N, C-alpha and C positions, 0 to 999 in steps of 0.2 A: 079674873083676867085683867092684867095691867093695861091701862090705856096706852095706845101708841103715842110715841113722842112726836112733837111738832117737827116737820122736816126743816132743815136749815134753810135760811134765806140765801139764795145764790145770786151773785152778780157776774154777768158775762163781761169780762174785761174786753177792752176794745178789739184785740186781735182774735178773740174767740168767735166773733160774729163777722169778721171783716172779709172772709173769703180769701181769694187768691191774691194776696198782697204781702210783700215781704218787708218787714220793718227795716229801715235804714238803707235799703237797697233798691226800693222801688217795686211797683209804682208807688207814688206818694199817697194815693187815695184808694179806698176800697172800690172794687168794681160793682159792689152790691149797693143798691139805693138804700138810704137810711130808713125809709119806710119799711122796706122788705126786712131789713135787719131787726128793727124794733118789733115788728110783728112776729118774726121767727123767735126772738128772745122771749116774748110774752107767751107764745104758744107752747114753748118747751119748759115753762115753769120758772124761769128766772124772774126775779123782782128787781134786779139791778142791771144797768146798761152802761158800758164804757165807750168812749168816743175819743179819737185823736183830734188835735187841732185842725189838721188838714181836712178830715171828713166833716168836722163841725162847720168849717168855712163853706164847704160845698153845700151842706144842708142849709146853712143860713142864706146863701146866695141863690138857692134854687127854690125850695119850698118855704123857707123862712123859719125862724126859731119858734114863733108862736105855734106853727103847725107841728113842729117837732115836739113841743111841750104837750100838745093835745094827743099826739100819737103815744107818747110815753104814758100819759094818764090812762088813755083808752086801753092800753095793753098791760096794765097792772104794774108798771115800772115805778117803783118808789124811791130808788137810789140811783143817782146819776154820778158818774165819775168821768172826768176829763183828763187828758194828758197831752203833751209832755213839755215841761219847761226846763231848759238848762241855761247855762251861762248867766244866771241871775246874780253872780258875784263879780261880773266882769265890768269893763268900761269899753267905750268906743263902739265900732260897728257890731261886734258880737252882742254887746248889751242892748243896742238898739233893736237888733233882731229878736232878742229875748223879750224885750219889753213889748214888741208888737205881738208876739205870741201870747204873752200874759194878758194884754188888753183884749184880744179876741176871746180868750177863755173867761176872763172875769166878766166881760160884757154879757156872756151867755148865762152866767150863774143865776141871776135873779129870774130869768125867763124860764130856765129849765129846772130850777131848784137843785142845783148841783151840790152834792155832799162834800166831795173832795177833789183836789187836783193833784195828780202824781207829778213829781219833779225829780230830776236827777242831777248829777254832777259829771257829765260826760267829759272824759279826759281826751282833749285834742292835742295834748303835748305842750300847751301853754302853762307856764308855771303859776301856781297859786298856793298860798299858805293855808293852813288849817284855820287860822284866825279869820282870814278873808272869807272862807266858806261859811264859818259860823256867823259872821256879821251879815253876809248876804242872805243866809237862810232866815235869820231873825227878821231882817227887813221884809223879805218875801212873805213870811208868815204873818207879819203885821199888816201888809197890804191885803193878804187874803182875808184876814179878820174884818177889815173894812169893807171887803166885797161880799162878806157873808159865807165864805167857803174855807174849809180846812185845807192845809197844805201837807201832803204826805211825801216824804223823801223815800226813794227806793234806791238802795245800794245795788251796784252791779260790779262784776269783775273789771269793768272798764270805766269805773268812776275815778275821779280825782280823789286820792287819799282815803276815801271812805268806801272800801271795797267789800268788806265782810259784814255780816249781820252784827257781830260784836262791835265793830267800829261804828256802824250806823246807830246802834243803840246809844253808844257813848256820845256820838255826834248830836243826836236830837236832844239828849238829856243835858249835854253841855250847853247847847243853845238855850234850852229851857223855855221856849216860847209856848204858851198854852194853846196856840192855834196851829202849831207845827208839830209833826210827829213822823212816825215811821209807817211805810207800806211794807209789811212783813211777808216776803215771798219765800215759800219753801224752796224754790229753785236756788235762790241765792244763798239761803241758809245752808243747804246741803253742799252746794258747790264751794262755799267758803269754809266748810268744815265746822260749822257751828253746832254743838250739841243742843238738841231741842230743850233740854232741861235748863241750859244756861239762859235761854230766852225767858223762861218762867221766872228765873231768879234775878234777872237784871233789867227787864223792861217794865217800867211802870205802865199800868193800863192806860193812864191819861195820855200817854204818848203814842198809843197805837191808833193809827188812822184807818188802816185797812189791812186785810189779810188775803193772800193769793195762794191758790193750790194748783199743783200740777205734779208731774212725776218724771223720772228719767233714769238712765243707766248710770253705772258707777263712774265711768271714766268720761272725761271731756273728749268730744269728737271734733277735730278741727280747732279753729280758734274759739275763744270763749264767746265771741260775738256770734259766730256761726252756730255753736252749740246751743246758745240761749234761744236763738230764733228758729232753728231747724229741727231740734231733736227732742222736744218735750213730748212726754207720753201722757195719756190720760191717767188719772189717779188710780193707784193700785196695780199698775202694770209694770212698774219699775222697782227701784231699790230704795226710794226715799222714805219708806215707812210713813206714809201719809197719816194713818191713824195715830201714831205717836206724836206727830206734829200737831194734829188736831187736839189731842188731849192736852198738850202743853199750852196751846192758845186758849182752850177752854178754861184751864186752870188759872190763867191770868184774869178771867172774868169777861172775856170778849163775848158780846151778844149781838154784834152787828152782822151784816151780810158777809158771806165768804166768797171772795173773788175767785173765779175760775179762769185762769189765764192759760190758754192752750195755743202753742205756736209750734208747727212742725211742717215739714214738706208734705207729709201724708195728710195732715189736717187741712192744709190749704187746697187740696185736690177734692175734698168732699163738698157736697152741697151744704150750704150754711146750716140748714135745719138739722141735717144728719150729724154734722160736727157738734152742734150744740147738744143734741140728744146723747151722743156718745160721751161727751165730757160730763154732762149732768149725771148720767147713770153711773159713771165711774166714781164721781164724788159721793153720790148718795150711798153707794155700796161701801165706801170707806167709813162714812158716818154710821152705817148700820153695824159695821165691825166694831167701831168704838162703843156703840150702845150695847152690843152683845158681850163685850169683854171689858167692862169698866175696871179702872184701876182702884183697888181698895185702899 
């Protein structure tokens, strides 16, 4: 009898354990204490934990980052991910706000042992050139290297210029900074029309910082922002063909943790531990499907 394979390491992205909080619309912080979240993430078998800057600041100013670090270790969390920095290419007040976010996140990195920070290029209507984005990301990746943390760019339909996964792969490889790369989210790959085989053919493994799994229906409901935050399904219950995506990423040689990013109206109504369990079980079922039907 063949030995059972090792289960994949799973990272609970920040919204997966945040409870009833709506990204970009409020409230700004999770109603669930960080201790409760970390303990729930650990109990449900995840080895990675994600946190937003807003919730990081609350934790820092209440129980302290040293206590957070102890909680992470005590609950078997070995990978920590922080987010979100935008406006890193700008000047003036927007850049000042961006730099304040960056300082809070970077200051936490050595204490919490942060693996990567997710960043984006949120499109607020202010003009920016592709070259300006490239220079800004190169600078940010260098600052991250000095802070001991990788910088992962995540494309969205509401990004400046870099909206699809194909464009994001081109972007991070054009910049070419060894400390900067891509957060590869199946949601944005599917919504942007990216064939999963193209990821395997065009993304060098050295530029892959993180991977995120979820599922959804075929058509966008509402705006892209509403769809992204309100309509995600647990893996295997939509049309994204999660096993094919997993196979493509495995073919690249990815051996890191698999982020589980679940955001939906229904998800936010669940007790945090129940939400984590449902998302975990769905992901593991997809990996079992991959193992049961390997591509020859």
